C-alpha distance (Angstrom), angle and dihedral (degrees) to the residues before:
residue distance angle dihedral
M1 . . .
E2 3.81 . .
A3 3.81 92.9 .
D4 3.81 89.9 51.5
L5 3.80 90.5 50.5
H6 3.81 92.7 51.2
R7 3.80 91.8 46.4
K8 3.81 91.4 50.7
L9 3.80 92.3 47.4
V10 3.80 90.5 54.7
E11 3.80 94.4 42.5
E12 3.81 95.1 47.1
S13 3.80 98.8 39.6
S14 3.79 117.0 112.2
D15 3.81 88.4 -142.6
I16 3.79 118.1 84.9
A17 3.80 114.9 -123.8
T18 3.79 112.3 -156.4
I19 3.78 133.6 174.6
I20 3.79 119.2 -156.0
D21 3.79 130.5 -179.2
S22 3.82 124.5 -127.6
D23 3.82 91.0 -83.9
G24 3.81 93.3 53.4
T25 3.81 95.3 -104.7
I26 3.80 112.0 148.5
T27 3.81 111.0 -121.2
Y28 3.83 97.0 171.0
V29 3.79 137.0 11.0
S30 3.79 126.3 178.8
P31 3.82 123.4 -119.2
S32 3.82 91.8 -107.7
V33 3.80 86.8 78.7
T34 3.81 86.9 79.8
R35 3.82 93.5 58.4
T36 3.79 94.5 43.1
L37 3.81 105.2 35.3
G38 3.80 104.9 13.0
Y39 3.80 97.1 -118.7
E40 3.77 126.6 123.7
P41 3.82 108.7 -126.3
E42 3.80 92.8 -117.3
E43 3.83 89.6 57.4
L44 3.80 90.6 64.1
V45 3.81 102.5 36.6
G46 3.80 107.3 102.3
E47 3.81 92.6 20.0
V48 3.81 123.4 115.8
G49 3.79 107.3 -112.8
Y50 3.81 93.6 -146.3
E51 3.79 89.0 69.1
Y52 3.82 89.1 65.7
Q53 3.81 94.9 47.1
H54 3.76 120.3 96.2
P55 3.83 107.4 -100.2
D56 3.81 91.3 -121.7
D57 3.83 90.7 56.6
R58 3.81 100.8 45.1
D59 3.80 95.8 91.0
A60 3.81 92.3 53.5
V61 3.80 90.5 49.4
A62 3.81 91.6 48.1
D63 3.82 90.5 49.0
A64 3.82 91.3 51.5
I65 3.80 91.5 50.0
E66 3.79 91.8 47.7
T67 3.80 90.7 49.1
I68 3.79 94.7 54.3
Q69 3.79 91.9 44.2
T70 3.81 89.7 53.0
N71 3.83 93.6 40.6
P72 3.83 106.2 32.3
D73 3.82 93.8 -174.7
D74 3.79 92.3 54.8
V75 3.81 122.1 100.1
Q76 3.80 119.6 -151.3
V77 3.80 124.8 -157.6
I78 3.79 116.3 -166.8
E79 3.77 137.4 172.2
T80 3.78 114.8 -141.0
R81 3.75 141.2 158.6
F82 3.80 115.9 -110.5
R83 3.79 127.1 -167.2
R84 3.80 114.6 -118.4
A85 3.80 122.4 -143.3
D86 3.83 89.5 -100.5
G87 3.84 90.7 56.9
S88 3.81 96.2 -106.9
W89 3.80 122.0 123.6
C90 3.76 126.9 -120.1
W91 3.77 131.0 -176.3
I92 3.77 116.1 -117.0
E93 3.77 131.8 -175.1
A94 3.79 110.6 -143.2
T95 3.79 128.5 -167.3
L96 3.80 111.6 -157.4
Q97 3.79 124.6 -160.8
N98 3.79 130.1 177.8
R99 3.81 107.7 -122.3
F100 3.81 100.2 161.2
D101 3.81 88.5 121.9
D102 3.81 91.6 58.9
P103 3.82 108.4 86.0
D104 3.82 91.8 -153.9
I105 3.81 93.2 55.5
N106 3.82 104.7 22.9
G107 3.79 93.9 178.3
I108 3.76 145.6 48.5
L109 3.79 113.1 -47.4
V110 3.79 112.2 -143.6
N111 3.80 120.8 -170.7
S112 3.81 111.2 -169.2
R113 3.77 137.4 -177.9
D114 3.78 133.9 -176.6
I115 3.81 110.3 -104.6
S116 3.81 97.4 169.7
E117 3.81 93.2 120.0
R118 3.81 91.9 50.0
K119 3.82 90.8 49.9
R120 3.82 90.3 48.6
Q121 3.80 90.5 52.5
E122 3.80 91.8 46.7
G123 3.80 88.8 53.7
Q124 3.79 90.2 49.9
F125 3.81 91.2 50.4
R126 3.81 91.6 48.8
G127 3.81 89.1 51.9
L128 3.79 91.6 49.6
G129 3.80 89.8 47.5
K130 3.81 90.8 54.7
E131 3.81 90.7 48.3
Y132 3.80 90.8 48.8
K133 3.81 91.9 49.4
T134 3.82 92.1 47.0
L135 3.79 90.6 49.6
L136 3.79 93.4 50.8
E137 3.80 92.8 45.9
T138 3.81 99.1 45.6
V139 3.79 109.4 31.4
E140 3.80 114.1 101.8
D141 3.79 94.3 -149.8
S142 3.76 120.8 89.7
I143 3.76 113.6 -100.9
F144 3.76 126.2 -177.3
F145 3.77 137.6 162.8
L146 3.75 122.5 -139.3
T147 3.75 134.8 -163.7
V148 3.77 114.9 -148.6
E149 3.78 115.0 -150.7
S150 3.78 127.6 -178.6
E151 3.77 114.7 -130.4
D152 3.79 113.5 -179.7
T153 3.82 104.1 -52.8
E154 3.79 97.5 -22.0
S155 3.77 134.3 76.7
V156 3.78 117.7 -128.1
F157 3.80 119.6 -153.2
R158 3.80 117.5 -151.2
F159 3.80 125.9 -174.1
E160 3.79 111.0 -121.6
R161 3.78 99.1 175.8
L162 3.76 139.3 -12.0
N163 3.76 135.4 -176.9
R164 3.80 131.4 -118.0
A165 3.83 91.8 -103.2
Y166 3.81 90.1 59.4
E167 3.79 90.8 50.6
E168 3.81 91.7 48.2
Q169 3.81 93.3 47.8
T170 3.79 96.9 45.0
G171 3.76 101.3 31.0
């Protein structure tokens, strides 16, 4: 009963459980890899995981693996781009743990999830932040932000932020 429960938890999880050896060769990958990345597990077992990492991210992945091999109690969390079966890239967040001392795992346990949507939103927010900053720095009209706080029966207005034009116009 308990073994069936554990098997079902791994098979039905949206996270991808992967085991790699010290060279980065994949020795196990859970079935959720098909839903997330489009690969059948047997397509990846025996492959070197670095080959699926975006070239710009390989050094960070290698550093994380080296860190947990040197410090077995350490846990590393990295964000990296991984190539899907269709050739497109997706962002994944991977948590790496050294489990060489566990005879059932005997490798590095990697739990991954697709964070592409989160990364897309972060990019959008960065773009909006740049627009906001440009607006505040270049507009010739006075702009200021207030916080309104209630104190007893009165409202108190406090400046939170103002632009250069406001400072120039009001001294």
